[in-house]
Phi, psi and omega in degrees: 000144174248127182217154173266130178281185182304327173278105186295351180267004176241132178247133176257128182249123175229354181280124181302324179298318181292318179299317179295322178297326182279340191285356180283132182305320180294323181289323176299313180296319179298312182296320178298314181299311181294325181291337181270358185241122173292129178093349176086199182201168180267167176299323179295317178296317178295322180301322178297325181287316186268351178075030177242171175287157175302325180289320176295321179293322176300320177301313180295321178297317179295322178295319177293321180295327179305328181254011178075017181276335169224162179212163176291140180255160176300145181295153175276003180123337178263105186298340180283339184274127179259117180260146177237152176213163174265122185288337184249142177291323180221154179235129176253122178260122184208102179293330181103149185300326183260019183296149178279178184300324180295314180293320179298316180295319179294318178298316179297318179298318181291316179297319179295322178297320177291324178295321177297317178299317179297319179293322177300319179297317180297314179298319178299316178300313182298325178294325185250001186305319181295340180265357181279152175301150184304320183296329177279319179299315185287338182259358176287142186225132169240123180217146176222106188241135173262130180240155175250107189225155166274168178299321178295319178295322178296319177298317177297315179299313180302313181295320180296317180294315180297322177296323177294325183282328188310312185295344184262002181301134184306321182289336177279339182253358190305322185300321184208067179293149180295153178303137178084002181291140177230155172288131181237130177275126177240117176256129179226121179227140170235116184230111176298136180271159182293000000 
């Protein structure tokens, strides 16, 4: 099932069909691009980001729209131009504790697709890090920390970290980002070990 939680800007995905629709690398990139832009973007603009033709990108946009993951946005004034946007600021993927094998497999495929995307970003950074300005090079962080927590403490930590990230979301800052602002990928995972 796909539902909007009390925060209408967050969508929770538990339907295996929706998870499979999202798991395509081009669709992940399209949704990220649209989510970072106030007002959305066109298939042609998305095509430049994902490296596909506008018609192939339109196909992916229509597939995402079928599940409410993207929608048509108001025109910029040119009625011939079709704009798309992501209706939710964030998407939570959660098959659920009692999910069956189909939902578990779809959730795993989607999480793995996002993990591959995160690794691609890291590799891209490492290839160009030496050419980056010092202030960006010096403030980039890679950390892998083991903590000893209860389930309640982990829930508190997760909420605190997410609260710290919220004010910096591109769509919340789009109107007047500070000079020199760049989109920064932040991966945050909490996974209890065996």
